[in-house]
C-alpha positions in Angstrom: -54.4 -22.7 -94.1 -57.8 -23.6 -92.8 -58.3 -20.3 -91.4 -57.6 -18.6 -94.7 -59.5 -20.8 -96.9 -62.6 -20.8 -94.5 -62.5 -17.4 -92.8 -66.2 -17.6 -91.7 -68.4 -20.7 -90.8 -69.8 -22.4 -93.7 -67.7 -20.2 -96.2 -65.0 -20.9 -98.5 -62.6 -18.0 -99.9 -62.0 -18.6 -103.5 -59.2 -16.2 -103.6 -57.6 -18.1 -100.9 -58.0 -21.4 -102.6 -56.6 -20.2 -105.9 -53.4 -18.6 -104.0 -52.9 -22.0 -102.1 -53.5 -24.0 -105.4 -50.6 -21.8 -106.8 -48.3 -22.2 -103.7 -48.9 -25.9 -102.7 -51.7 -27.7 -104.7 -51.3 -31.1 -102.8 -51.9 -29.4 -99.3 -54.9 -27.5 -100.8 -56.2 -30.6 -102.5 -55.7 -32.7 -99.1 -57.6 -30.0 -97.2 -60.5 -30.0 -99.6 -60.7 -33.5 -99.5 -61.0 -33.6 -95.7 -63.7 -30.7 -95.9 -65.8 -32.9 -98.0 -66.6 -34.9 -94.9 -67.1 -31.7 -92.7 -69.8 -31.7 -90.0 -71.0 -28.3 -91.2 -73.5 -29.1 -94.0 -73.0 -25.9 -96.0 -69.1 -26.2 -95.8 -69.3 -29.8 -96.8 -71.4 -29.0 -99.8 -69.3 -26.1 -100.9 -66.2 -28.2 -100.4 -67.5 -31.2 -102.5 -68.4 -28.9 -105.4 -65.1 -27.0 -105.5 -62.9 -30.2 -105.0 -64.8 -31.9 -107.6 -64.3 -29.2 -110.2 -60.6 -28.9 -109.2 -60.1 -32.6 -109.6 -61.7 -33.0 -113.1 -59.5 -30.0 -114.3 -56.4 -31.3 -112.9 -56.9 -34.8 -114.1 -57.2 -33.4 -117.8 -53.3 -33.5 -117.8 -51.9 -35.9 -120.3 -53.1 -37.6 -123.4 -56.6 -39.1 -123.4 -57.8 -42.2 -125.4 -60.7 -42.6 -127.7 -64.1 -43.4 -126.4 -64.5 -47.1 -125.2 -67.7 -48.0 -127.3 -65.7 -48.5 -130.5 -65.9 -46.8 -134.0 -67.6 -47.9 -137.1 -64.9 -47.7 -139.9 -64.8 -48.8 -143.5 -62.4 -51.4 -144.2 -61.5 -53.7 -147.2 -63.7 -56.8 -147.6 -62.1 -60.1 -147.0 -63.4 -63.6 -146.7 -65.0 -62.8 -143.5 -67.6 -60.4 -145.3 -69.8 -57.8 -143.8 -72.0 -55.0 -144.5 -71.0 -53.5 -147.8 -70.2 -49.7 -147.6 -71.9 -48.6 -150.8 -70.4 -45.1 -150.7 -66.7 -46.4 -150.4 -67.3 -49.2 -152.9 -69.2 -47.4 -155.5 -66.2 -46.6 -157.8 -65.1 -50.3 -158.0 -68.9 -51.4 -158.8 -69.3 -48.8 -161.4 -66.1 -49.8 -163.2 -66.9 -53.4 -163.1 -70.4 -52.7 -164.4 -68.8 -50.6 -167.3 -66.6 -53.3 -168.2 -69.2 -56.0 -167.8 -67.0 -57.9 -165.2 -67.6 -59.3 -161.6 -66.9 -56.9 -159.0 -63.2 -57.6 -157.6 -63.3 -58.4 -153.8 -60.5 -55.9 -153.2 -62.6 -53.2 -154.7 -65.3 -53.6 -152.1 -65.3 -52.2 -148.7 -67.4 -53.0 -145.6 -68.4 -51.3 -142.5 -67.1 -52.8 -139.3 -66.9 -51.9 -135.7 -63.4 -51.6 -134.5 -62.5 -52.6 -130.7 -61.8 -49.6 -128.4 -58.1 -49.4 -127.9 -57.8 -49.6 -124.1 -60.1 -50.3 -121.0 -58.9 -49.6 -117.5 -60.0 -50.6 -114.0 -58.9 -48.3 -111.2 -58.5 -50.0 -107.9 -58.4 -47.9 -104.9 -57.0 -49.2 -101.3 -59.2 -47.9 -98.7 -58.1 -50.0 -95.7 -56.6 -48.2 -92.7 -56.9 -44.4 -92.7 -58.1 -42.5 -95.6 -56.8 -39.1 -94.9 -57.1 -36.1 -97.1 -54.1 -36.7 -99.3 -54.9 -40.2 -99.9 -58.6 -39.2 -100.5 -57.5 -36.4 -103.0 -55.0 -38.7 -104.8 -57.9 -41.3 -105.3 -60.5 -38.7 -106.7 -57.8 -37.4 -109.1 -57.1 -40.9 -110.1 -60.9 -41.7 -110.7 -61.1 -38.5 -112.8 -58.1 -39.2 -114.7 -59.5 -42.9 -115.7 -62.7 -41.3 -116.8 -60.6 -38.9 -119.2 -58.5 -41.6 -120.6 -61.2 -44.3 -121.3 -64.5 -42.5 -121.0 -66.8 -45.4 -121.6 -64.6 -48.3 -120.8 -63.4 -47.8 -117.3 -64.4 -49.0 -114.0 -63.5 -47.9 -110.2 -63.5 -50.0 -107.3 -62.4 -49.5 -103.8 -61.5 -52.3 -101.3 -60.5 -53.2 -97.8 -61.8 -56.7 -96.6 -64.6 -56.2 -98.9 -65.1 -54.4 -102.1 -67.2 -51.4 -103.3 -67.9 -51.1 -107.0 -68.2 -47.2 -107.4 -68.5 -47.6 -111.2 -68.9 -50.8 -112.9 -67.8 -51.6 -116.6 -70.6 -50.8 -119.0 -72.2 -48.6 -116.3 -72.7 -44.9 -117.5 -72.0 -42.4 -114.9 -71.2 -38.6 -115.1 -67.3 -38.4 -113.9 -68.6 -35.8 -111.4 -70.7 -38.4 -109.7 -67.9 -41.1 -109.7 -65.4 -38.4 -108.2 -68.0 -37.4 -105.5 -68.5 -41.1 -104.5 -64.7 -41.4 -104.1 -64.7 -38.5 -101.8 -67.1 -40.1 -99.7 -64.8 -43.0 -98.9 -63.6 -43.7 -95.6 -60.9 -45.7 -94.4 -61.7 -49.3 -92.7 -60.9 -52.9 -92.4 -58.1 -55.0 -93.5 -56.5 -55.4 -96.8 -57.6 -58.2 -99.1 -55.5 -57.3 -102.1 -56.3 -60.7 -103.9 -60.2 -60.0 -103.6 -59.6 -56.7 -105.2 -57.6 -57.9 -108.1 -60.2 -60.5 -108.7 -62.9 -58.1 -108.9 -60.8 -55.9 -111.2 -60.4 -58.9 -113.6 -64.2 -59.6 -113.4 -64.8 -55.9 -114.4 -62.4 -56.0 -117.3 -63.9 -59.2 -118.7 -66.8 -57.1 -119.7 -64.7 -55.1 -122.0 -63.8 -55.8 -125.8 -60.9 -53.4 -125.6 -57.4 -54.5 -127.2 -55.6 -53.5 -124.0 -56.9 -54.0 -120.5 -55.3 -52.5 -117.6 -55.6 -52.5 -113.9 -54.3 -49.4 -111.9 -53.8 -50.3 -108.3 -53.5 -47.4 -105.8 -52.0 -49.3 -102.8 -49.0 -49.8 -100.5 -49.5 -53.5 -101.5 -49.3 -54.8 -98.1 -52.1 -57.4 -97.8 -53.4 -58.1 -94.4 -56.4 -60.7 -95.2 -57.2 -63.2 -98.0 -54.9 -65.2 -100.1 -51.8 -64.2 -101.8 -52.4 -61.7 -104.4 -49.6 -62.8 -106.8 -51.8 -65.7 -108.0 -54.6 -63.1 -108.9 -51.9 -61.1 -110.8 -51.3 -63.8 -113.4 -54.9 -63.5 -114.6 -54.5 -59.7 -115.4 -53.2 -58.6 -119.0 -51.3 -55.5 -117.4 -51.2 -54.3 -113.6 -49.8 -50.9 -112.9 -49.3 -49.9 -109.3 -49.1 -46.5 -107.8 -47.8 -46.4 -104.2 -47.2 -43.6 -101.6 -43.7 -42.2 -102.1 -43.2 -42.6 -98.5 -44.4 -46.2 -98.2 -43.6 -48.1 -101.4 -41.3 -50.6 -100.6 -43.7 -53.6 -100.6 -45.2 -52.3 -103.8 -41.8 -52.3 -105.6 -41.4 -56.0 -104.5 -44.8 -57.0 -105.5 -44.2 -55.1 -108.9 -40.9 -56.9 -109.4 -42.3 -60.4 -108.5 -45.2 -60.3 -111.0 -43.7 -58.2 -113.7 -45.8 -55.0 -113.0 -45.0 -51.5 -113.6 -45.0 -49.2 -110.6 -44.5 -45.6 -109.8 -44.2 -43.7 -106.4 -46.6 -40.9 -105.8 -45.3 -37.9 -103.9 -48.7 -36.0 -103.9 -52.2 -35.9 -105.5 -51.4 -33.3 -108.2 -48.8 -35.7 -109.6 -51.5 -38.3 -110.5 -51.7 -37.2 -114.1 -47.9 -37.3 -114.7 -47.8 -40.7 -113.1 -50.6 -42.0 -115.2 -48.6 -40.7 -118.2 -45.5 -42.4 -117.1 -47.1 -45.7 -116.5 -49.0 -45.8 -119.8 -45.5 -45.0 -121.7 
């Protein structure tokens, strides 16, 4: 496939890419992910731009959520008070004035910020090897997180240490987040407990009514403390594990009451996200 996609040094044949995406999107995405680390500078830059675009387009599958900063709504006044919404309360005020009576509290409305519905932290296991398929899956997952909680998500990668690619409350274009994911390289041991502690800390900055951690990992820790203890501090944990290496993930999910799903290829990320969110 490489010779078809890159027939000349430093070039990518777009027609060949489109044909390959139609025939086998997982193989094509995995190849492009590999090419984002190519030694040829021109080829690497072309692959990064193309892979980023394809990833963002693919991640748009499935429902998205409202923006994470909350919305200003007009709600009935209660004992907690608030800033009166004059436009929405005008009729009640006029009727009370005409009747020379006090305005009834149920006729008044106030403006109030509602909490965002959902926040999420994507946790990417980069220990061991980070081949093209794993890299493509992680990039699509990051783009999917940005689609579903645009201003209320974070992305961290871990091995025996943690890299915060996008922190909660940090504003970064999704393209930049995806490109940074493509720059990840596999290394180190697997400190799953550290990763989950970091995710909990990231989500603590959110005021969302629902907080989820989405973990991309085979859930086989080789360093740190037992991760089950850290799971108890999370409101929701969803695990996505490679379909050909998911036994430990299933065991951990059952032990801590997490939802989990096997992943058969990068292109399946949007449907897996939708499945876990159901």
